[in-house]
mmJSON file of the N, C-alpha and C atoms, coordinates in Angstrom:
{"data_MODEL":{"atom_site":{
"group_PDB":["ATOM","ATOM","ATOM","ATOM","ATOM","ATOM","ATOM","ATOM","ATOM","ATOM","ATOM","ATOM","ATOM","ATOM","ATOM","ATOM","ATOM","ATOM","ATOM","ATOM","ATOM","ATOM","ATOM","ATOM","ATOM","ATOM","ATOM","ATOM","ATOM","ATOM","ATOM","ATOM","ATOM","ATOM","ATOM","ATOM","ATOM","ATOM","ATOM","ATOM","ATOM","ATOM","ATOM","ATOM","ATOM","ATOM","ATOM","ATOM","ATOM","ATOM","ATOM","ATOM","ATOM","ATOM","ATOM","ATOM","ATOM","ATOM","ATOM","ATOM","ATOM","ATOM","ATOM","ATOM","ATOM","ATOM","ATOM","ATOM","ATOM","ATOM","ATOM","ATOM","ATOM","ATOM","ATOM","ATOM","ATOM","ATOM","ATOM","ATOM","ATOM","ATOM","ATOM","ATOM","ATOM","ATOM","ATOM","ATOM","ATOM","ATOM","ATOM","ATOM","ATOM","ATOM","ATOM","ATOM","ATOM","ATOM","ATOM","ATOM","ATOM","ATOM","ATOM","ATOM","ATOM","ATOM","ATOM","ATOM","ATOM","ATOM","ATOM","ATOM","ATOM","ATOM","ATOM","ATOM","ATOM","ATOM","ATOM","ATOM","ATOM","ATOM","ATOM","ATOM","ATOM","ATOM","ATOM","ATOM","ATOM","ATOM","ATOM","ATOM","ATOM","ATOM","ATOM","ATOM","ATOM","ATOM","ATOM","ATOM","ATOM","ATOM","ATOM","ATOM","ATOM","ATOM","ATOM","ATOM","ATOM","ATOM"],
"id":[1,2,3,4,5,6,7,8,9,10,11,12,13,14,15,16,17,18,19,20,21,22,23,24,25,26,27,28,29,30,31,32,33,34,35,36,37,38,39,40,41,42,43,44,45,46,47,48,49,50,51,52,53,54,55,56,57,58,59,60,61,62,63,64,65,66,67,68,69,70,71,72,73,74,75,76,77,78,79,80,81,82,83,84,85,86,87,88,89,90,91,92,93,94,95,96,97,98,99,100,101,102,103,104,105,106,107,108,109,110,111,112,113,114,115,116,117,118,119,120,121,122,123,124,125,126,127,128,129,130,131,132,133,134,135,136,137,138,139,140,141,142,143,144,145,146,147,148,149,150],
"type_symbol":["N","C","C","N","C","C","N","C","C","N","C","C","N","C","C","N","C","C","N","C","C","N","C","C","N","C","C","N","C","C","N","C","C","N","C","C","N","C","C","N","C","C","N","C","C","N","C","C","N","C","C","N","C","C","N","C","C","N","C","C","N","C","C","N","C","C","N","C","C","N","C","C","N","C","C","N","C","C","N","C","C","N","C","C","N","C","C","N","C","C","N","C","C","N","C","C","N","C","C","N","C","C","N","C","C","N","C","C","N","C","C","N","C","C","N","C","C","N","C","C","N","C","C","N","C","C","N","C","C","N","C","C","N","C","C","N","C","C","N","C","C","N","C","C","N","C","C","N","C","C"],
"label_atom_id":["N","CA","C","N","CA","C","N","CA","C","N","CA","C","N","CA","C","N","CA","C","N","CA","C","N","CA","C","N","CA","C","N","CA","C","N","CA","C","N","CA","C","N","CA","C","N","CA","C","N","CA","C","N","CA","C","N","CA","C","N","CA","C","N","CA","C","N","CA","C","N","CA","C","N","CA","C","N","CA","C","N","CA","C","N","CA","C","N","CA","C","N","CA","C","N","CA","C","N","CA","C","N","CA","C","N","CA","C","N","CA","C","N","CA","C","N","CA","C","N","CA","C","N","CA","C","N","CA","C","N","CA","C","N","CA","C","N","CA","C","N","CA","C","N","CA","C","N","CA","C","N","CA","C","N","CA","C","N","CA","C","N","CA","C","N","CA","C","N","CA","C","N","CA","C"],
"label_alt_id":[null,null,null,null,null,null,null,null,null,null,null,null,null,null,null,null,null,null,null,null,null,null,null,null,null,null,null,null,null,null,null,null,null,null,null,null,null,null,null,null,null,null,null,null,null,null,null,null,null,null,null,null,null,null,null,null,null,null,null,null,null,null,null,null,null,null,null,null,null,null,null,null,null,null,null,null,null,null,null,null,null,null,null,null,null,null,null,null,null,null,null,null,null,null,null,null,null,null,null,null,null,null,null,null,null,null,null,null,null,null,null,null,null,null,null,null,null,null,null,null,null,null,null,null,null,null,null,null,null,null,null,null,null,null,null,null,null,null,null,null,null,null,null,null,null,null,null,null,null,null],
"label_comp_id":["UNK","UNK","UNK","UNK","UNK","UNK","UNK","UNK","UNK","UNK","UNK","UNK","UNK","UNK","UNK","UNK","UNK","UNK","UNK","UNK","UNK","UNK","UNK","UNK","UNK","UNK","UNK","UNK","UNK","UNK","UNK","UNK","UNK","UNK","UNK","UNK","UNK","UNK","UNK","UNK","UNK","UNK","UNK","UNK","UNK","UNK","UNK","UNK","UNK","UNK","UNK","UNK","UNK","UNK","UNK","UNK","UNK","UNK","UNK","UNK","UNK","UNK","UNK","UNK","UNK","UNK","UNK","UNK","UNK","UNK","UNK","UNK","UNK","UNK","UNK","UNK","UNK","UNK","UNK","UNK","UNK","UNK","UNK","UNK","UNK","UNK","UNK","UNK","UNK","UNK","UNK","UNK","UNK","UNK","UNK","UNK","UNK","UNK","UNK","UNK","UNK","UNK","UNK","UNK","UNK","UNK","UNK","UNK","UNK","UNK","UNK","UNK","UNK","UNK","UNK","UNK","UNK","UNK","UNK","UNK","UNK","UNK","UNK","UNK","UNK","UNK","UNK","UNK","UNK","UNK","UNK","UNK","UNK","UNK","UNK","UNK","UNK","UNK","UNK","UNK","UNK","UNK","UNK","UNK","UNK","UNK","UNK","UNK","UNK","UNK"],
"label_asym_id":["A","A","A","A","A","A","A","A","A","A","A","A","A","A","A","A","A","A","A","A","A","A","A","A","A","A","A","A","A","A","A","A","A","A","A","A","A","A","A","A","A","A","A","A","A","A","A","A","A","A","A","A","A","A","A","A","A","A","A","A","A","A","A","A","A","A","A","A","A","A","A","A","A","A","A","A","A","A","A","A","A","A","A","A","A","A","A","A","A","A","A","A","A","A","A","A","A","A","A","A","A","A","A","A","A","A","A","A","A","A","A","A","A","A","A","A","A","A","A","A","A","A","A","A","A","A","A","A","A","A","A","A","A","A","A","A","A","A","A","A","A","A","A","A","A","A","A","A","A","A"],
"label_entity_id":["1","1","1","1","1","1","1","1","1","1","1","1","1","1","1","1","1","1","1","1","1","1","1","1","1","1","1","1","1","1","1","1","1","1","1","1","1","1","1","1","1","1","1","1","1","1","1","1","1","1","1","1","1","1","1","1","1","1","1","1","1","1","1","1","1","1","1","1","1","1","1","1","1","1","1","1","1","1","1","1","1","1","1","1","1","1","1","1","1","1","1","1","1","1","1","1","1","1","1","1","1","1","1","1","1","1","1","1","1","1","1","1","1","1","1","1","1","1","1","1","1","1","1","1","1","1","1","1","1","1","1","1","1","1","1","1","1","1","1","1","1","1","1","1","1","1","1","1","1","1"],
"label_seq_id":[1,1,1,2,2,2,3,3,3,4,4,4,5,5,5,6,6,6,7,7,7,8,8,8,9,9,9,10,10,10,11,11,11,12,12,12,13,13,13,14,14,14,15,15,15,16,16,16,17,17,17,18,18,18,19,19,19,20,20,20,21,21,21,22,22,22,23,23,23,24,24,24,25,25,25,26,26,26,27,27,27,28,28,28,29,29,29,30,30,30,31,31,31,32,32,32,33,33,33,34,34,34,35,35,35,36,36,36,37,37,37,38,38,38,39,39,39,40,40,40,41,41,41,42,42,42,43,43,43,44,44,44,45,45,45,46,46,46,47,47,47,48,48,48,49,49,49,50,50,50],
"pdbx_PDB_ins_code":[null,null,null,null,null,null,null,null,null,null,null,null,null,null,null,null,null,null,null,null,null,null,null,null,null,null,null,null,null,null,null,null,null,null,null,null,null,null,null,null,null,null,null,null,null,null,null,null,null,null,null,null,null,null,null,null,null,null,null,null,null,null,null,null,null,null,null,null,null,null,null,null,null,null,null,null,null,null,null,null,null,null,null,null,null,null,null,null,null,null,null,null,null,null,null,null,null,null,null,null,null,null,null,null,null,null,null,null,null,null,null,null,null,null,null,null,null,null,null,null,null,null,null,null,null,null,null,null,null,null,null,null,null,null,null,null,null,null,null,null,null,null,null,null,null,null,null,null,null,null],
"Cartn_x":[-7.749,-9.137,-10.072,-10.953,-11.929,-13.206,-13.524,-14.734,-16.192,-15.85,-17.298,-17.798,-17.131,-17.767,-18.659,-18.221,-18.65,-20.059,-21.121,-22.555,-22.47,-23.245,-23.821,-25.141,-25.506,-26.451,-26.984,-27.825,-28.219,-29.445,-30.069,-31.392,-31.519,-32.579,-32.897,-34.113,-33.923,-34.887,-35.8,-36.931,-38.109,-38.449,-38.347,-38.671,-39.869,-40.801,-41.975,-41.607,-41.946,-41.889,-43.211,-43.191,-44.625,-44.894,-45.979,-46.375,-46.426,-46.213,-45.872,-47.155,-48.576,-49.401,-49.415,-49.095,-48.758,-47.874,-46.723,-45.714,-46.18,-47.109,-47.481,-48.431,-49.526,-50.261,-49.173,-48.418,-47.428,-46.939,-46.3,-45.742,-46.674,-47.752,-48.992,-49.44,-49.403,-49.752,-48.519,-47.497,-46.396,-46.269,-46.428,-46.633,-47.87,-49.016,-50.144,-50.041,-49.004,-48.681,-47.589,-46.898,-45.805,-46.545,-47.432,-48.487,-49.332,-49.52,-50.659,-50.019,-48.75,-47.951,-47.38,-47.11,-46.706,-47.861,-49.095,-50.302,-50.643,-50.514,-50.831,-49.921,-48.527,-47.745,-47.896,-48.176,-48.607,-49.878,-51.021,-52.283,-51.635,-51.005,-50.677,-49.755,-49.14,-47.991,-48.878,-50.076,-50.889,-51.744,-52.083,-52.856,-52.136,-50.755,-50.089,-49.6,-49.597,-49.317,-50.547,-51.647,-52.918,-52.951],
"Cartn_y":[-24.681,-24.161,-25.138,-25.026,-25.858,-25.556,-26.549,-26.655,-26.835,-27.477,-27.764,-26.44,-25.216,-23.995,-23.23,-23.42,-22.506,-22.851,-21.983,-22.149,-22.589,-23.697,-24.163,-23.899,-23.24,-23.258,-23.448,-24.129,-24.762,-25.08,-24.812,-25.161,-26.372,-27.047,-28.458,-27.909,-27.633,-27.382,-28.506,-28.153,-29.254,-29.172,-30.587,-30.682,-31.644,-31.069,-31.732,-33.215,-34.333,-35.413,-35.962,-36.214,-36.854,-37.994,-38.327,-39.802,-40.666,-42.03,-42.984,-43.36,-42.935,-42.943,-41.891,-40.642,-39.643,-40.066,-40.668,-40.873,-42.015,-42.883,-44.144,-43.558,-42.687,-42.051,-41.49,-40.601,-39.735,-40.881,-41.975,-42.981,-43.593,-43.94,-44.664,-43.395,-42.022,-41.269,-41.146,-41.31,-41.205,-42.483,-43.715,-44.978,-44.838,-44.288,-44.024,-43.127,-42.25,-41.203,-41.714,-42.673,-43.573,-44.408,-45.297,-46.092,-45.71,-44.362,-43.701,-42.951,-42.735,-42.026,-43.171,-44.513,-45.506,-46.152,-46.139,-46.617,-45.456,-44.371,-43.456,-43.562,-43.811,-43.978,-45.037,-46.285,-47.405,-47.386,-46.907,-46.291,-45.429,-44.499,-43.787,-44.45,-45.386,-46.347,-47.259,-47.868,-48.794,-47.967,-46.64,-46.16,-45.758,-45.405,-45.161,-45.957,-47.336,-48.599,-49.003,-48.561,-49.173,-48.46],
"Cartn_z":[44.234,43.99,44.39,45.073,45.737,45.075,44.045,43.321,43.953,45.171,46.084,46.483,46.453,46.982,46.028,44.837,43.537,43.362,43.124,42.882,41.537,41.28,40.009,39.756,38.505,38.3,36.759,36.754,34.995,34.995,33.778,33.391,32.555,32.405,31.619,30.713,29.392,28.299,28.176,28.356,28.462,26.426,26.211,24.853,24.603,23.962,23.648,23.077,23.277,22.57,22.167,20.933,20.383,20.783,21.014,21.575,20.226,20.761,19.766,18.877,19.323,18.319,17.24,17.775,16.632,15.43,15.969,15.079,14.219,14.739,13.922,12.994,13.17,12.33,11.216,11.529,10.737,9.741,10.023,9.5,8.392,8.815,7.726,6.791,7.175,5.944,5.261,5.571,4.661,3.493,4.423,3.742,2.426,3.105,2.141,1.001,1.131,0.058,-0.939,-0.476,-1.376,-2.226,-1.735,-2.194,-3.423,-2.803,-3.888,-4.932,-5.021,-5.945,-6.983,-6.382,-7.156,-7.829,-7.378,-8.145,-9.363,-8.743,-9.956,-11.086,-10.725,-11.777,-12.873,-12.149,-12.753,-13.437,-13.184,-14.021,-15.226,-15.0,-16.123,-17.227,-16.679,-17.817,-18.312,-17.584,-18.185,-19.314,-19.084,-20.195,-21.409,-21.286,-22.388,-23.145,-22.525,-23.392,-24.178,-23.844,-24.691,-25.915],
"occupancy":[1.0,1.0,1.0,1.0,1.0,1.0,1.0,1.0,1.0,1.0,1.0,1.0,1.0,1.0,1.0,1.0,1.0,1.0,1.0,1.0,1.0,1.0,1.0,1.0,1.0,1.0,1.0,1.0,1.0,1.0,1.0,1.0,1.0,1.0,1.0,1.0,1.0,1.0,1.0,1.0,1.0,1.0,1.0,1.0,1.0,1.0,1.0,1.0,1.0,1.0,1.0,1.0,1.0,1.0,1.0,1.0,1.0,1.0,1.0,1.0,1.0,1.0,1.0,1.0,1.0,1.0,1.0,1.0,1.0,1.0,1.0,1.0,1.0,1.0,1.0,1.0,1.0,1.0,1.0,1.0,1.0,1.0,1.0,1.0,1.0,1.0,1.0,1.0,1.0,1.0,1.0,1.0,1.0,1.0,1.0,1.0,1.0,1.0,1.0,1.0,1.0,1.0,1.0,1.0,1.0,1.0,1.0,1.0,1.0,1.0,1.0,1.0,1.0,1.0,1.0,1.0,1.0,1.0,1.0,1.0,1.0,1.0,1.0,1.0,1.0,1.0,1.0,1.0,1.0,1.0,1.0,1.0,1.0,1.0,1.0,1.0,1.0,1.0,1.0,1.0,1.0,1.0,1.0,1.0,1.0,1.0,1.0,1.0,1.0,1.0],
"B_iso_or_equiv":[0.0,0.0,0.0,0.0,0.0,0.0,0.0,0.0,0.0,0.0,0.0,0.0,0.0,0.0,0.0,0.0,0.0,0.0,0.0,0.0,0.0,0.0,0.0,0.0,0.0,0.0,0.0,0.0,0.0,0.0,0.0,0.0,0.0,0.0,0.0,0.0,0.0,0.0,0.0,0.0,0.0,0.0,0.0,0.0,0.0,0.0,0.0,0.0,0.0,0.0,0.0,0.0,0.0,0.0,0.0,0.0,0.0,0.0,0.0,0.0,0.0,0.0,0.0,0.0,0.0,0.0,0.0,0.0,0.0,0.0,0.0,0.0,0.0,0.0,0.0,0.0,0.0,0.0,0.0,0.0,0.0,0.0,0.0,0.0,0.0,0.0,0.0,0.0,0.0,0.0,0.0,0.0,0.0,0.0,0.0,0.0,0.0,0.0,0.0,0.0,0.0,0.0,0.0,0.0,0.0,0.0,0.0,0.0,0.0,0.0,0.0,0.0,0.0,0.0,0.0,0.0,0.0,0.0,0.0,0.0,0.0,0.0,0.0,0.0,0.0,0.0,0.0,0.0,0.0,0.0,0.0,0.0,0.0,0.0,0.0,0.0,0.0,0.0,0.0,0.0,0.0,0.0,0.0,0.0,0.0,0.0,0.0,0.0,0.0,0.0],
"pdbx_formal_charge":[null,null,null,null,null,null,null,null,null,null,null,null,null,null,null,null,null,null,null,null,null,null,null,null,null,null,null,null,null,null,null,null,null,null,null,null,null,null,null,null,null,null,null,null,null,null,null,null,null,null,null,null,null,null,null,null,null,null,null,null,null,null,null,null,null,null,null,null,null,null,null,null,null,null,null,null,null,null,null,null,null,null,null,null,null,null,null,null,null,null,null,null,null,null,null,null,null,null,null,null,null,null,null,null,null,null,null,null,null,null,null,null,null,null,null,null,null,null,null,null,null,null,null,null,null,null,null,null,null,null,null,null,null,null,null,null,null,null,null,null,null,null,null,null,null,null,null,null,null,null],
"auth_seq_id":[1,1,1,2,2,2,3,3,3,4,4,4,5,5,5,6,6,6,7,7,7,8,8,8,9,9,9,10,10,10,11,11,11,12,12,12,13,13,13,14,14,14,15,15,15,16,16,16,17,17,17,18,18,18,19,19,19,20,20,20,21,21,21,22,22,22,23,23,23,24,24,24,25,25,25,26,26,26,27,27,27,28,28,28,29,29,29,30,30,30,31,31,31,32,32,32,33,33,33,34,34,34,35,35,35,36,36,36,37,37,37,38,38,38,39,39,39,40,40,40,41,41,41,42,42,42,43,43,43,44,44,44,45,45,45,46,46,46,47,47,47,48,48,48,49,49,49,50,50,50],
"auth_comp_id":["UNK","UNK","UNK","UNK","UNK","UNK","UNK","UNK","UNK","UNK","UNK","UNK","UNK","UNK","UNK","UNK","UNK","UNK","UNK","UNK","UNK","UNK","UNK","UNK","UNK","UNK","UNK","UNK","UNK","UNK","UNK","UNK","UNK","UNK","UNK","UNK","UNK","UNK","UNK","UNK","UNK","UNK","UNK","UNK","UNK","UNK","UNK","UNK","UNK","UNK","UNK","UNK","UNK","UNK","UNK","UNK","UNK","UNK","UNK","UNK","UNK","UNK","UNK","UNK","UNK","UNK","UNK","UNK","UNK","UNK","UNK","UNK","UNK","UNK","UNK","UNK","UNK","UNK","UNK","UNK","UNK","UNK","UNK","UNK","UNK","UNK","UNK","UNK","UNK","UNK","UNK","UNK","UNK","UNK","UNK","UNK","UNK","UNK","UNK","UNK","UNK","UNK","UNK","UNK","UNK","UNK","UNK","UNK","UNK","UNK","UNK","UNK","UNK","UNK","UNK","UNK","UNK","UNK","UNK","UNK","UNK","UNK","UNK","UNK","UNK","UNK","UNK","UNK","UNK","UNK","UNK","UNK","UNK","UNK","UNK","UNK","UNK","UNK","UNK","UNK","UNK","UNK","UNK","UNK","UNK","UNK","UNK","UNK","UNK","UNK"],
"auth_asym_id":["A","A","A","A","A","A","A","A","A","A","A","A","A","A","A","A","A","A","A","A","A","A","A","A","A","A","A","A","A","A","A","A","A","A","A","A","A","A","A","A","A","A","A","A","A","A","A","A","A","A","A","A","A","A","A","A","A","A","A","A","A","A","A","A","A","A","A","A","A","A","A","A","A","A","A","A","A","A","A","A","A","A","A","A","A","A","A","A","A","A","A","A","A","A","A","A","A","A","A","A","A","A","A","A","A","A","A","A","A","A","A","A","A","A","A","A","A","A","A","A","A","A","A","A","A","A","A","A","A","A","A","A","A","A","A","A","A","A","A","A","A","A","A","A","A","A","A","A","A","A"],
"auth_atom_id":["N","CA","C","N","CA","C","N","CA","C","N","CA","C","N","CA","C","N","CA","C","N","CA","C","N","CA","C","N","CA","C","N","CA","C","N","CA","C","N","CA","C","N","CA","C","N","CA","C","N","CA","C","N","CA","C","N","CA","C","N","CA","C","N","CA","C","N","CA","C","N","CA","C","N","CA","C","N","CA","C","N","CA","C","N","CA","C","N","CA","C","N","CA","C","N","CA","C","N","CA","C","N","CA","C","N","CA","C","N","CA","C","N","CA","C","N","CA","C","N","CA","C","N","CA","C","N","CA","C","N","CA","C","N","CA","C","N","CA","C","N","CA","C","N","CA","C","N","CA","C","N","CA","C","N","CA","C","N","CA","C","N","CA","C","N","CA","C","N","CA","C","N","CA","C"],
"pdbx_PDB_model_num":[1,1,1,1,1,1,1,1,1,1,1,1,1,1,1,1,1,1,1,1,1,1,1,1,1,1,1,1,1,1,1,1,1,1,1,1,1,1,1,1,1,1,1,1,1,1,1,1,1,1,1,1,1,1,1,1,1,1,1,1,1,1,1,1,1,1,1,1,1,1,1,1,1,1,1,1,1,1,1,1,1,1,1,1,1,1,1,1,1,1,1,1,1,1,1,1,1,1,1,1,1,1,1,1,1,1,1,1,1,1,1,1,1,1,1,1,1,1,1,1,1,1,1,1,1,1,1,1,1,1,1,1,1,1,1,1,1,1,1,1,1,1,1,1,1,1,1,1,1,1]
}}}
């Protein structure tokens, strides 16, 4: 069997890749949420200790 004579068709799916700046903003947003939750927990504990 000679494989050079067989037609080959394939398609490549295009995937949208986010820009680095979008990923940086997303990461900063997550960091902000984590820091905000930790700060809120700390403030709540400080109020309960008084």
